[in-house]
LUMVO-166926 format. One record per residue (C-alpha): residue in three letters; x, z, y. Coordinates in steps of 0.02 Angstrom, whole numbers, plus 50000, padded with zeros to 5 digits. Each point is the difference from the previous one (the first is absolute). Last residue first. Layout:
<dozas>
alaXZY;...
</dozas>
This chain:
<dozas>
his556124999452832;arg501555009450067;ala499115002950162;gln498635009449912;thr501105012449921;arg501035005350157;thr498245001350110;leu499235011749842;ala501705009550013;ala499885003050198;asp498125005049956;ile500765010649868;arg501285008350137;arg498715000850111;leu498815009949887;thr501325012449956;glu500685004250147;asp498185002650096;arg499435010149836;gly501475013549972;leu501764994749934;val499765019049916;ala498384994249912;val500694981949963;ser501585010349916;glu499075011049906;phe498654989249912;ile501574988749957;gly501075012149930;pro501714999350037;ser500624980350046;val500684989049900;thr498974981449970;thr500944995750173;gly499394997550189;ala499345016650019;ile498334997250074;ala499584983449932;val500994999649843;arg499205016949954;val498164994850032;pro500374984349914;gln500705011049864;phe498455011049994;val498774985449964;asp500544991549852;lys500755016849951;pro498565008149963;arg499504986849895;val498604991550029;gly497895000949992;arg499914995550183;arg498695014050047;glu501115011949909;val501494995450063;val499325001050157;glu499125017749977;arg501885003949974;leu500724996350144;ala498575008550105;ala500085017449867;glu501995001050031;val499704996250206;arg498595015149986;glu501005015349917;leu501644993550096;asp499335000650178;phe499204988750120;pro498615009350058;glu498824989250028;leu500234986649894;glu499544981750037;ala501424990950050;leu500725005549820;ala498614991049908;ala500214983050088;arg501855000249985;ala499785003449809;glu498954982850002;ala501034990550098;leu501455005049876;ala498954996649826;asp499694984250111;ala501714993750048;ala500635007049816;gly498694989749896;glu501024988349896;ala502085004450046;asp500804992550126;met499975019650092;val501005007149874;arg501314991249947;ala500054991750183;phe500115016950084;ala501385006649895;asp501144983449979;pro499795000650193;asp500695020350029;asp500205002950179;val499575019850003;pro498345004550095;gly500115010750141;asp501135011450076;phe499175016749968;leu499094998649822;phe501314985149968;gly501405012749980;cys498805009549852;leu500974993749859;pro501624991350041;trp499975014950142;phe499945012849837;asp501064996949877;ala501605005950098;leu499505017149970;thr500144995949851;gln498755001549845;leu498484999950080;lys498144994349942;asp499465018649988;gln500705000050184;ala498794984450070;ile498465007550036;glu500385014850097;val501774992550080;ala498964984850067;pro499235014350087;arg501275010050047;leu501154985150086;gly499705003750175;ser501595000150036;arg501354985449959;gly502125001149974;thr499774996349819;phe500925014649939;ala499465012850133;glu498404993049980;leu500155003849814;arg500585015650008;ala498985007450103;val498294990549911;leu500625005449836;glu500015018650060;asp498375000350083;val499304990949822;pro500825017349895;leu501214991849876;glu499484995849844;arg499924981849987;leu501865001850080;asp500655009449856;arg499154989149892;gly500714983550041;asn501695007650018;phe500155006249842;thr499324981349920;arg501294992050147;leu501515009549941;lys499264993349815;arg500244983850064;glu501455001350071;asp500975006449835;phe501705009750026;val500605002249832;ala501135014649944;pro501664997149932;ser500545016749872;arg500785013650008;ser498195009350036;val499875014050128;arg499555017549925;glu501665006950014;leu499844996550183;ser498425008750013;phe498644996450100;arg498205012049999;glu499745007550151;ala500654985250121;leu498894991849906;glu498535007350027;glu500315004750173;thr500054980450005;thr498074999449931;phe500194993949835;arg499354984549903;asp500504994549847;arg499375009049870;asp500115000849808;pro501984997249993;asp500185014750089;phe501445000350124;gly501624993149923;ala501094991850148;gly500204982949950;leu498724991850121;leu499015011750038;ala500505004250159;leu499894982750067;tyr498194998349969;asn499575014450097;arg501205000250138;val499224981350028;ser498215007449980;glu500425012650129;pro500894987950118;leu498404988749991;tyr500334981449965;gly499354987550130;ala501194986349938;ala501025002050178;arg500585018449940;leu500344993749829;glu501184987250100;gln500695012650099;val500425012249845;ser501074985749906;ala499884985749863;ala498234995650011;gly499444984649878;his501194997449822;arg501064989050073;lys500655011850125;ser500845010249890;leu499815012349862;lys501324997049862;lys499414990149855;gly498605007749869;asp498814985250048;pro498795014850040;gly501175001350144;his501535014549979;leu500525015950097;leu501575007749975;pro500275014149873;leu500285016350125;his502005007049993;ala499985020850003;tyr501385008150061;leu500565016450022;pro500905005650147;ala502045002550001;pro501085015450028;ala501344997950102;arg501914999249941;leu500314985950134;ala500654992249855;glu498715003949904;phe498534993550111;val500924983350025;leu500194998149828;leu498065001849985;gln499754987050135;lys500834987549880;pro499205005649845;ala498154998650093;asn500444981450077;ser499644993149813;leu498205007050016;his499424994750166;asp499054984849950;glu499185013949893;gly499085004150149;arg499995016350104;leu499795018049976;val501555011050053;his499725019949973;thr500895012850081;ile500244993850175;gly501175012650076;ala499834988350161;asp502095002150004;leu500244994049817;asp498594985950015;asp501074992450152;val501565002249921;ala499244990549852;val499164987750079;ala501404995850119;phe501384996949846;asn498644989349898;tyr499554988650160;leu502024996350079;val500935008550106;ser500604993350176;gly501905004250006;asp500404981750063;ala501064999249841;arg497974998749906;ala499645019849908;ile499285003849840;val500994988249902;pro499565003949830;glu501375004249844;asp499334985349878;met499165010349850;his500174995449832;glu501295012649954;his498885013950102;ala498504998449871;phe498415000550068;pro498695010349904;ile498255001350032;asp498815016149969;gly498424998849979;arg499064985050055;ile498755009450139;val500795015350055;asp501474992050002;his501675008549966;val501314985850040;val501595005149909;thr501904994850039;gln500894997449866;gly501765005949937;asp501764991350041;asp501094988850128;pro499045009750143;val499364991150123;his500645000850185;leu499274994850142;arg500514985050091;val500034997950188;ala500454983050070;gly501844995050061;asp501405008650058;ser501545010149959;glu499794996149802;pro499365011649841;glu500004989949840;gly498584994849930;arg498945001149831;phe498634986449984;gly498945004749810;arg500274994749857;glu498754989249911;ala500814983650044;gly501575005349920;his501635003850061;arg501004986050091;ala498334990750002;lys499245016050092;tyr501365001350141;ala499824981350021;arg498415000850041;val500345016250091;asp501274990250125;glu498644986550038;ala498565012150048;thr501615005550127;ala501145013649980;thr500495006250160;ser499885019549960;arg499785016550099;tyr499735015649892;ala498775012049953;ala499975016949913;asp501625004150077;asp499425013450065;asp500554992250188;leu499074986449943;leu498355007749950;gln500025009150173;gln500184984650107;leu498734991749904;val498835017850044;glu500304998350196;arg499964981650009;his497955001049920;arg499875017550123;glu500464985150128;ala498844986949940;arg498445009749989;asp498954991250129;ser499934984049900;gln499275010349844;phe498595001350137;val498905017449958;pro498255000950014;asp499455015750101;gly499325015649920;asp498994999349833;trp499264982349940;asp498224995350027;leu498874986949869;glu498464994650042;leu500264982449937;trp499834994650163;arg501395012550078;leu501244993449874;ala499434981650009;asp500375001850211;leu501695009449956;ile500614987849906;gln499464985350116;glu500685009250128;val501734999649923;asn499944981949996;glu499544997250169;pro501595012950049;thr501024984449910;ser500855005849819;arg500554983749960;glu501344996750088;arg500585016950010;asp500075003149805;thr500315019250051;asp498245005650029;glu499505010149846;ile498505006350084;arg500105019949934;leu498185007550008;leu499915020349924;met498575007249887;thr500165018049948;gly499305009149887;gly498105009849971;gln500144994449827;gly498704988650010;arg500484993850175;ala501824995649943;leu499434992149822;leu498514989250085;trp501274993550155;asn501374994949870;tyr498774991349891;leu499074992950144;ala501634992450082;thr500624993949843;arg498084990949963;ala500484992750199;gly501524992749937;gly499224991249862;ile498644994650128;his501354992250102;leu500515007850176;ala500234984650108;gly501764993150059;thr501925006849989;pro499625017550044;ser500735006449857;pro498755014749941;ala500635020349949;phe498635009849948;arg500535016849996;leu499595017049888;arg500525016950018;leu499245013449883;asp500885017950051;asp498025005450063;ser499664996249827;pro501145014749938;met500944990049867;
</dozas>
């Protein structure tokens, strides 16, 4: 098939945030379309009017934009196509490919009690009621799945599916088939939870005497414990990943590797390389494991290699603060996510954090107050007050006192940061500057004296 005939769609139901599994499905569709010069469409399947709110729609669009997954043309809303759905429904009724039925779930159970539990329900045409699609008694519908191979569904076991309610509103499997047909979709790439829908949709295509798309059902994502991915494994949605400080390019890279059969000796690809190399035929049929710890590792590597100006821009957008560059320069190699920055460096801007346990643990140690006072005296004399001289002065205090480095450095760190975690102590002091460093040390010494 020529690549310009390749047409894919991502069709989420906007009933909440975009789940990580849905994001991977969107990404795989996007990689296939962009890598093969095809078309990527976005369809919002919003027929569940109670849950498909404008806010939920915006969450989907926002997540895709953050992941930098674009689409061709405007999003199509399934709810806007109701008239077209009714038109095709009437066509099937006129062609005797579908019929009206008032059969209830109880009637279906009674039918199976008479004919056997494995026998698919067959109804009798009536003048009103819901619309069911005829299913042949013999033969089978075969789902030609690129990932899983051919999957047969015997007709004798299939109920004749309801494709529209009595009020004329159509059901999911019918609407999806009509929408895919009208959009000229050639490949449907989606999660394996849709596999049971495929034969019902294929029956609609057959009833319309129309060519069906090729299907590819992705195995679902599992957590490290082997169970279906959920909130208990950490972040469950794209918005949660963004809030946790992950970079979109890192998320794309990591999600792309979850079952796509890329080079096992490489775990890093540009998005362009991913698109060039992506192939449905290489996608695994086994569940892939989403491990947020591995994503953190990916993200930390990518974050540390960003140009400083780029990282500053991203952190200022993430935190809503400005003037972060001096802190970014001394903290970049310690970060794994953007969210790590403020807990590590916020004290440089907002003053020491309040961690009384850390303060007591460090400052109540024997000699800590004296070491801090001696460090203060050494720092007060520096001119100019720069990184090289700060380090030399503090190391000289260590040597003079004949103690371990941490016996001097930790009291200084607690004094300026309020806690025992910070970027490098020399770098932190140099960024704070002489006046602010001395002010904080004086406050810590006063607090220590008041404790004794």
